[in-house]
C-alpha positions in Angstrom: 33.9 31.6 -3.3 32.2 30.9 -6.6 30.7 27.6 -7.5 31.8 25.9 -10.7 29.5 26.2 -13.7 26.6 23.8 -13.7 26.6 23.3 -9.9 23.2 25.0 -9.4 21.6 23.0 -12.2 23.0 19.8 -10.7 21.6 20.8 -7.3 18.3 21.5 -8.8 18.3 18.2 -10.7 19.1 16.4 -7.5 16.4 18.1 -5.5 13.8 17.4 -8.3 15.0 13.7 -8.4 14.6 13.5 -4.6 11.1 14.9 -4.8 10.2 12.4 -7.5 11.6 9.5 -5.5 9.6 10.7 -2.4 6.4 10.8 -4.4 7.0 7.3 -5.8 7.7 5.9 -2.4 4.6 7.6 -1.0 2.5 6.1 -3.8 3.9 2.6 -3.2 3.2 2.8 0.5 -0.4 4.1 -0.1 -1.0 1.3 -2.7 0.3 -1.4 -0.3 -1.9 -0.1 2.5 -5.0 -0.2 0.2 -4.1 -3.8 -0.9 -3.6 -4.9 2.7 -7.0 -3.4 3.7 -8.7 -5.1 0.8 -7.1 -8.5 1.6 -8.0 -8.2 5.3 -11.7 -7.5 4.5 -11.7 -10.3 2.0 -10.3 -12.8 4.5 -12.8 -11.6 7.1 -15.7 -12.2 4.7 -14.4 -15.7 3.8 -14.0 -16.6 7.5 -17.6 -15.4 8.1 -18.8 -17.6 5.3 -17.0 -20.6 6.7 -18.4 -19.9 10.1 -21.9 -19.7 8.7 -21.4 -23.0 6.8 -20.3 -24.8 9.9 -23.2 -23.4 12.0 -25.6 -24.6 9.4 -24.1 -28.1 9.4 -24.0 -28.4 13.2 -27.8 -28.1 13.5 -29.5 -31.4 14.3 -31.9 -32.8 11.8 -35.5 -32.9 13.0 
């Protein structure tokens, strides 16, 4: 049974489209992981600064 004209090019276009969508999704996931890691380290640094500030203030004056 023969396929109608243009079916192979349509299948090729769909597979290329699927590949492009997969690459875009992978990039979005990678970027979101990088942003999450950056924000996590930033929050940790800020919390450490707050802890240091409070430990300095808790010292009795001599």
